[in-house]
PDB file of N, CA, C and O in Angstrom:
ATOM      1  N   MET A   1     -80.855  95.408  48.859  1.00  0.00           N
ATOM      2  CA  MET A   1     -79.936  94.803  49.811  1.00  0.00           C
ATOM      3  C   MET A   1     -79.396  93.481  49.271  1.00  0.00           C
ATOM      4  O   MET A   1     -78.207  93.191  49.401  1.00  0.00           O
ATOM      5  N   LYS A   2     -80.283  92.676  48.661  1.00  0.00           N
ATOM      6  CA  LYS A   2     -79.857  91.387  48.134  1.00  0.00           C
ATOM      7  C   LYS A   2     -78.863  91.570  46.995  1.00  0.00           C
ATOM      8  O   LYS A   2     -77.949  90.764  46.819  1.00  0.00           O
ATOM      9  N   LYS A   3     -79.048  92.634  46.226  1.00  0.00           N
ATOM     10  CA  LYS A   3     -78.154  92.883  45.102  1.00  0.00           C
ATOM     11  C   LYS A   3     -76.743  93.209  45.602  1.00  0.00           C
ATOM     12  O   LYS A   3     -75.759  92.773  45.004  1.00  0.00           O
ATOM     13  N   ILE A   4     -76.642  93.957  46.672  1.00  0.00           N
ATOM     14  CA  ILE A   4     -75.344  94.305  47.246  1.00  0.00           C
ATOM     15  C   ILE A   4     -74.649  93.057  47.767  1.00  0.00           C
ATOM     16  O   ILE A   4     -73.454  92.868  47.540  1.00  0.00           O
ATOM     17  N   ILE A   5     -75.387  92.213  48.458  1.00  0.00           N
ATOM     18  CA  ILE A   5     -74.816  90.970  48.978  1.00  0.00           C
ATOM     19  C   ILE A   5     -74.367  90.071  47.834  1.00  0.00           C
ATOM     20  O   ILE A   5     -73.323  89.425  47.929  1.00  0.00           O
ATOM     21  N   SER A   6     -75.134  90.021  46.767  1.00  0.00           N
ATOM     22  CA  SER A   6     -74.761  89.218  45.599  1.00  0.00           C
ATOM     23  C   SER A   6     -73.465  89.729  44.981  1.00  0.00           C
ATOM     24  O   SER A   6     -72.595  88.942  44.608  1.00  0.00           O
ATOM     25  N   ILE A   7     -73.342  91.026  44.877  1.00  0.00           N
ATOM     26  CA  ILE A   7     -72.123  91.616  44.313  1.00  0.00           C
ATOM     27  C   ILE A   7     -70.927  91.293  45.197  1.00  0.00           C
ATOM     28  O   ILE A   7     -69.855  90.945  44.701  1.00  0.00           O
ATOM     29  N   ILE A   8     -71.110  91.408  46.487  1.00  0.00           N
ATOM     30  CA  ILE A   8     -70.017  91.091  47.429  1.00  0.00           C
ATOM     31  C   ILE A   8     -69.623  89.628  47.304  1.00  0.00           C
ATOM     32  O   ILE A   8     -68.433  89.311  47.299  1.00  0.00           O
ATOM     33  N   LEU A   9     -70.594  88.732  47.204  1.00  0.00           N
ATOM     34  CA  LEU A   9     -70.286  87.313  47.060  1.00  0.00           C
ATOM     35  C   LEU A   9     -69.544  87.016  45.762  1.00  0.00           C
ATOM     36  O   LEU A   9     -68.639  86.181  45.746  1.00  0.00           O
ATOM     37  N   VAL A  10     -69.911  87.680  44.687  1.00  0.00           N
ATOM     38  CA  VAL A  10     -69.214  87.499  43.412  1.00  0.00           C
ATOM     39  C   VAL A  10     -67.773  87.980  43.534  1.00  0.00           C
ATOM     40  O   VAL A  10     -66.856  87.313  43.055  1.00  0.00           O
ATOM     41  N   LEU A  11     -67.565  89.121  44.165  1.00  0.00           N
ATOM     42  CA  LEU A  11     -66.208  89.641  44.344  1.00  0.00           C
ATOM     43  C   LEU A  11     -65.360  88.714  45.214  1.00  0.00           C
ATOM     44  O   LEU A  11     -64.180  88.502  44.934  1.00  0.00           O
ATOM     45  N   VAL A  12     -65.952  88.174  46.254  1.00  0.00           N
ATOM     46  CA  VAL A  12     -65.233  87.242  47.125  1.00  0.00           C
ATOM     47  C   VAL A  12     -64.866  85.976  46.348  1.00  0.00           C
ATOM     48  O   VAL A  12     -63.762  85.453  46.497  1.00  0.00           O
ATOM     49  N   ALA A  13     -65.787  85.487  45.523  1.00  0.00           N
ATOM     50  CA  ALA A  13     -65.507  84.296  44.720  1.00  0.00           C
ATOM     51  C   ALA A  13     -64.373  84.564  43.725  1.00  0.00           C
ATOM     52  O   ALA A  13     -63.487  83.727  43.554  1.00  0.00           O
ATOM     53  N   LEU A  14     -64.401  85.718  43.078  1.00  0.00           N
ATOM     54  CA  LEU A  14     -63.325  86.063  42.150  1.00  0.00           C
ATOM     55  C   LEU A  14     -61.984  86.186  42.858  1.00  0.00           C
ATOM     56  O   LEU A  14     -60.958  85.740  42.346  1.00  0.00           O
ATOM     57  N   PHE A  15     -62.002  86.790  44.033  1.00  0.00           N
ATOM     58  CA  PHE A  15     -60.774  86.896  44.829  1.00  0.00           C
ATOM     59  C   PHE A  15     -60.252  85.505  45.176  1.00  0.00           C
ATOM     60  O   PHE A  15     -59.047  85.266  45.111  1.00  0.00           O
ATOM     61  N   GLY A  16     -61.130  84.602  45.538  1.00  0.00           N
ATOM     62  CA  GLY A  16     -60.720  83.239  45.864  1.00  0.00           C
ATOM     63  C   GLY A  16     -60.112  82.517  44.678  1.00  0.00           C
ATOM     64  O   GLY A  16     -59.132  81.787  44.829  1.00  0.00           O
ATOM     65  N   ILE A  17     -60.684  82.713  43.501  1.00  0.00           N
ATOM     66  CA  ILE A  17     -60.147  82.079  42.296  1.00  0.00           C
ATOM     67  C   ILE A  17     -58.748  82.613  41.992  1.00  0.00           C
ATOM     68  O   ILE A  17     -57.845  81.845  41.659  1.00  0.00           O
ATOM     69  N   VAL A  18     -58.574  83.918  42.106  1.00  0.00           N
ATOM     70  CA  VAL A  18     -57.262  84.524  41.855  1.00  0.00           C
ATOM     71  C   VAL A  18     -56.249  84.030  42.890  1.00  0.00           C
ATOM     72  O   VAL A  18     -55.116  83.700  42.538  1.00  0.00           O
ATOM     73  N   ALA A  19     -56.643  83.978  44.139  1.00  0.00           N
ATOM     74  CA  ALA A  19     -55.732  83.524  45.196  1.00  0.00           C
ATOM     75  C   ALA A  19     -55.335  82.069  44.972  1.00  0.00           C
ATOM     76  O   ALA A  19     -54.175  81.713  45.178  1.00  0.00           O
ATOM     77  N   ALA A  20     -56.261  81.235  44.561  1.00  0.00           N
ATOM     78  CA  ALA A  20     -55.951  79.826  44.301  1.00  0.00           C
ATOM     79  C   ALA A  20     -54.987  79.702  43.123  1.00  0.00           C
ATOM     80  O   ALA A  20     -54.072  78.879  43.153  1.00  0.00           O
ATOM     81  N   GLY A  21     -55.184  80.504  42.100  1.00  0.00           N
ATOM     82  CA  GLY A  21     -54.280  80.484  40.955  1.00  0.00           C
ATOM     83  C   GLY A  21     -52.876  80.910  41.327  1.00  0.00           C
ATOM     84  O   GLY A  21     -51.904  80.302  40.879  1.00  0.00           O
ATOM     85  N   LEU A  22     -52.756  81.942  42.138  1.00  0.00           N
ATOM     86  CA  LEU A  22     -51.434  82.386  42.575  1.00  0.00           C
ATOM     87  C   LEU A  22     -50.762  81.344  43.457  1.00  0.00           C
ATOM     88  O   LEU A  22     -49.550  81.145  43.375  1.00  0.00           O
ATOM     89  N   SER A  23     -51.539  80.687  44.290  1.00  0.00           N
ATOM     90  CA  SER A  23     -50.987  79.655  45.159  1.00  0.00           C
ATOM     91  C   SER A  23     -50.484  78.470  44.340  1.00  0.00           C
ATOM     92  O   SER A  23     -49.418  77.927  44.630  1.00  0.00           O
ATOM     93  N   ALA A  24     -51.234  78.066  43.329  1.00  0.00           N
ATOM     94  CA  ALA A  24     -50.819  76.951  42.475  1.00  0.00           C
ATOM     95  C   ALA A  24     -49.550  77.316  41.711  1.00  0.00           C
ATOM     96  O   ALA A  24     -48.661  76.480  41.558  1.00  0.00           O
ATOM     97  N   LYS A  25     -49.458  78.550  41.233  1.00  0.00           N
ATOM     98  CA  LYS A  25     -48.259  78.986  40.513  1.00  0.00           C
ATOM     99  C   LYS A  25     -47.049  78.967  41.437  1.00  0.00           C
ATOM    100  O   LYS A  25     -45.965  78.550  41.029  1.00  0.00           O
ATOM    101  N   ALA A  26     -47.222  79.407  42.662  1.00  0.00           N
ATOM    102  CA  ALA A  26     -46.120  79.405  43.623  1.00  0.00           C
ATOM    103  C   ALA A  26     -45.656  77.978  43.908  1.00  0.00           C
ATOM    104  O   ALA A  26     -44.458  77.723  44.027  1.00  0.00           O
ATOM    105  N   ALA A  27     -46.600  77.055  44.016  1.00  0.00           N
ATOM    106  CA  ALA A  27     -46.238  75.658  44.270  1.00  0.00           C
ATOM    107  C   ALA A  27     -45.458  75.083  43.095  1.00  0.00           C
ATOM    108  O   ALA A  27     -44.483  74.359  43.298  1.00  0.00           O
ATOM    109  N   LEU A  28     -45.868  75.390  41.885  1.00  0.00           N
ATOM    110  CA  LEU A  28     -45.153  74.887  40.716  1.00  0.00           C
ATOM    111  C   LEU A  28     -43.759  75.504  40.611  1.00  0.00           C
ATOM    112  O   LEU A  28     -42.805  74.823  40.234  1.00  0.00           O
ATOM    113  N   ASP A  29     -43.640  76.786  40.943  1.00  0.00           N
ATOM    114  CA  ASP A  29     -42.329  77.434  40.931  1.00  0.00           C
ATOM    115  C   ASP A  29     -41.401  76.805  41.967  1.00  0.00           C
ATOM    116  O   ASP A  29     -40.212  76.617  41.707  1.00  0.00           O
ATOM    117  N   THR A  30     -41.939  76.485  43.129  1.00  0.00           N
ATOM    118  CA  THR A  30     -41.141  75.848  44.179  1.00  0.00           C
ATOM    119  C   THR A  30     -40.673  74.480  43.729  1.00  0.00           C
ATOM    120  O   THR A  30     -39.518  74.117  43.951  1.00  0.00           O
ATOM    121  N   LYS A  31     -41.550  73.716  43.101  1.00  0.00           N
ATOM    122  CA  LYS A  31     -41.173  72.384  42.613  1.00  0.00           C
ATOM    123  C   LYS A  31     -40.051  72.494  41.592  1.00  0.00           C
ATOM    124  O   LYS A  31     -39.095  71.720  41.630  1.00  0.00           O
ATOM    125  N   ASP A  32     -40.165  73.453  40.680  1.00  0.00           N
ATOM    126  CA  ASP A  32     -39.139  73.647  39.660  1.00  0.00           C
ATOM    127  C   ASP A  32     -37.807  74.021  40.304  1.00  0.00           C
ATOM    128  O   ASP A  32     -36.758  73.523  39.896  1.00  0.00           O
ATOM    129  N   HIS A  33     -37.845  74.890  41.301  1.00  0.00           N
ATOM    130  CA  HIS A  33     -36.624  75.318  41.992  1.00  0.00           C
ATOM    131  C   HIS A  33     -35.928  74.124  42.642  1.00  0.00           C
ATOM    132  O   HIS A  33     -34.717  73.958  42.492  1.00  0.00           O
ATOM    133  N   TYR A  34     -36.677  73.298  43.357  1.00  0.00           N
ATOM    134  CA  TYR A  34     -36.067  72.170  44.043  1.00  0.00           C
ATOM    135  C   TYR A  34     -35.620  71.083  43.082  1.00  0.00           C
ATOM    136  O   TYR A  34     -34.679  70.348  43.380  1.00  0.00           O
ATOM    137  N   SER A  35     -36.276  70.967  41.934  1.00  0.00           N
ATOM    138  CA  SER A  35     -35.815  70.011  40.923  1.00  0.00           C
ATOM    139  C   SER A  35     -34.451  70.433  40.384  1.00  0.00           C
ATOM    140  O   SER A  35     -33.553  69.605  40.230  1.00  0.00           O
ATOM    141  N   LYS A  36     -34.303  71.724  40.099  1.00  0.00           N
ATOM    142  CA  LYS A  36     -33.018  72.229  39.609  1.00  0.00           C
ATOM    143  C   LYS A  36     -31.937  72.101  40.682  1.00  0.00           C
ATOM    144  O   LYS A  36     -30.795  71.755  40.379  1.00  0.00           O
ATOM    145  N   ALA A  37     -32.295  72.378  41.921  1.00  0.00           N
ATOM    146  CA  ALA A  37     -31.328  72.252  43.021  1.00  0.00           C
ATOM    147  C   ALA A  37     -30.907  70.798  43.182  1.00  0.00           C
ATOM    148  O   ALA A  37     -29.740  70.521  43.456  1.00  0.00           O
ATOM    149  N   GLY A  38     -31.838  69.871  43.017  1.00  0.00           N
ATOM    150  CA  GLY A  38     -31.513  68.445  43.124  1.00  0.00           C
ATOM    151  C   GLY A  38     -30.552  68.010  42.034  1.00  0.00           C
ATOM    152  O   GLY A  38     -29.632  67.235  42.296  1.00  0.00           O
ATOM    153  N   GLU A  39     -30.749  68.496  40.812  1.00  0.00           N
ATOM    154  CA  GLU A  39     -29.831  68.159  39.717  1.00  0.00           C
ATOM    155  C   GLU A  39     -28.428  68.695  40.006  1.00  0.00           C
ATOM    156  O   GLU A  39     -27.432  68.014  39.763  1.00  0.00           O
ATOM    157  N   GLU A  40     -28.362  69.913  40.523  1.00  0.00           N
ATOM    158  CA  GLU A  40     -27.059  70.497  40.857  1.00  0.00           C
ATOM    159  C   GLU A  40     -26.396  69.711  41.982  1.00  0.00           C
ATOM    160  O   GLU A  40     -25.185  69.494  41.953  1.00  0.00           O
ATOM    161  N   ASN A  41     -27.172  69.284  42.970  1.00  0.00           N
ATOM    162  CA  ASN A  41     -26.619  68.492  44.064  1.00  0.00           C
ATOM    163  C   ASN A  41     -26.086  67.158  43.567  1.00  0.00           C
ATOM    164  O   ASN A  41     -25.054  66.684  44.044  1.00  0.00           O
ATOM    165  N   ASP A  42     -26.784  66.544  42.606  1.00  0.00           N
ATOM    166  CA  ASP A  42     -26.308  65.286  42.039  1.00  0.00           C
ATOM    167  C   ASP A  42     -24.952  65.480  41.347  1.00  0.00           C
ATOM    168  O   ASP A  42     -24.056  64.647  41.482  1.00  0.00           O
ATOM    169  N   LYS A  43     -24.811  66.586  40.605  1.00  0.00           N
ATOM    170  CA  LYS A  43     -23.535  66.875  39.947  1.00  0.00           C
ATOM    171  C   LYS A  43     -22.428  67.083  40.982  1.00  0.00           C
ATOM    172  O   LYS A  43     -21.312  66.591  40.819  1.00  0.00           O
ATOM    173  N   ASN A  44     -22.749  67.814  42.042  1.00  0.00           N
ATOM    174  CA  ASN A  44     -21.758  68.070  43.081  1.00  0.00           C
ATOM    175  C   ASN A  44     -21.347  66.782  43.787  1.00  0.00           C
ATOM    176  O   ASN A  44     -20.173  66.597  44.105  1.00  0.00           O
ATOM    177  N   MET A  45     -22.299  65.898  44.031  1.00  0.00           N
ATOM    178  CA  MET A  45     -21.967  64.627  44.691  1.00  0.00           C
ATOM    179  C   MET A  45     -21.087  63.763  43.791  1.00  0.00           C
ATOM    180  O   MET A  45     -20.203  63.059  44.280  1.00  0.00           O
ATOM    181  N   LYS A  46     -21.321  63.810  42.490  1.00  0.00           N
ATOM    182  CA  LYS A  46     -20.469  63.069  41.559  1.00  0.00           C
ATOM    183  C   LYS A  46     -19.052  63.617  41.609  1.00  0.00           C
ATOM    184  O   LYS A  46     -18.089  62.851  41.578  1.00  0.00           O
ATOM    185  N   ALA A  47     -18.917  64.940  41.687  1.00  0.00           N
ATOM    186  CA  ALA A  47     -17.591  65.556  41.783  1.00  0.00           C
ATOM    187  C   ALA A  47     -16.903  65.145  43.077  1.00  0.00           C
ATOM    188  O   ALA A  47     -15.699  64.891  43.084  1.00  0.00           O
ATOM    189  N   VAL A  48     -17.651  65.076  44.169  1.00  0.00           N
ATOM    190  CA  VAL A  48     -17.084  64.641  45.454  1.00  0.00           C
ATOM    191  C   VAL A  48     -16.641  63.182  45.361  1.00  0.00           C
ATOM    192  O   VAL A  48     -15.548  62.840  45.811  1.00  0.00           O
ATOM    193  N   ASP A  49     -17.470  62.330  44.787  1.00  0.00           N
ATOM    194  CA  ASP A  49     -17.112  60.924  44.638  1.00  0.00           C
ATOM    195  C   ASP A  49     -15.880  60.756  43.758  1.00  0.00           C
ATOM    196  O   ASP A  49     -15.015  59.930  44.055  1.00  0.00           O
ATOM    197  N   ASP A  50     -15.791  61.532  42.677  1.00  0.00           N
ATOM    198  CA  ASP A  50     -14.618  61.473  41.813  1.00  0.00           C
ATOM    199  C   ASP A  50     -13.369  61.929  42.562  1.00  0.00           C
ATOM    200  O   ASP A  50     -12.301  61.336  42.410  1.00  0.00           O
ATOM    201  N   GLY A  51     -13.497  62.965  43.358  1.00  0.00           N
ATOM    202  CA  GLY A  51     -12.361  63.455  44.156  1.00  0.00           C
ATOM    203  C   GLY A  51     -11.910  62.442  45.184  1.00  0.00           C
ATOM    204  O   GLY A  51     -10.712  62.253  45.393  1.00  0.00           O
ATOM    205  N   LEU A  52     -12.873  61.783  45.832  1.00  0.00           N
ATOM    206  CA  LEU A  52     -12.513  60.755  46.822  1.00  0.00           C
ATOM    207  C   LEU A  52     -11.834  59.562  46.148  1.00  0.00           C
ATOM    208  O   LEU A  52     -10.883  58.993  46.685  1.00  0.00           O
ATOM    209  N   ALA A  53     -12.325  59.198  44.983  1.00  0.00           N
ATOM    210  CA  ALA A  53     -11.719  58.086  44.253  1.00  0.00           C
ATOM    211  C   ALA A  53     -10.286  58.436  43.842  1.00  0.00           C
ATOM    212  O   ALA A  53      -9.404  57.577  43.838  1.00  0.00           O
ATOM    213  N   GLN A  54     -10.070  59.692  43.501  1.00  0.00           N
ATOM    214  CA  GLN A  54      -8.735  60.122  43.096  1.00  0.00           C
ATOM    215  C   GLN A  54      -7.786  60.107  44.280  1.00  0.00           C
ATOM    216  O   GLN A  54      -6.600  59.822  44.116  1.00  0.00           O
ATOM    217  N   LEU A  55      -8.290  60.411  45.480  1.00  0.00           N
ATOM    218  CA  LEU A  55      -7.437  60.410  46.667  1.00  0.00           C
ATOM    219  C   LEU A  55      -7.066  58.995  47.099  1.00  0.00           C
ATOM    220  O   LEU A  55      -6.019  58.789  47.713  1.00  0.00           O
ATOM    221  N   GLU A  56      -7.904  58.035  46.788  1.00  0.00           N
ATOM    222  CA  GLU A  56      -7.627  56.657  47.206  1.00  0.00           C
ATOM    223  C   GLU A  56      -6.672  56.007  46.314  1.00  0.00           C
ATOM    224  O   GLU A  56      -6.327  54.843  46.521  1.00  0.00           O
TER     225      GLU A  56
END
């Protein structure tokens, strides 16, 4: 009985490690996405500022 419980605990621990790794990867992917979006927004704002300056 103890051996079965030990095996189950090992499997649960491995599942937890895999889940934590996937969660960390998702967080890093999200950070990268928003960094790229921020750079694009900065370029767009510069274009808007240039357009407004041209209208004035």
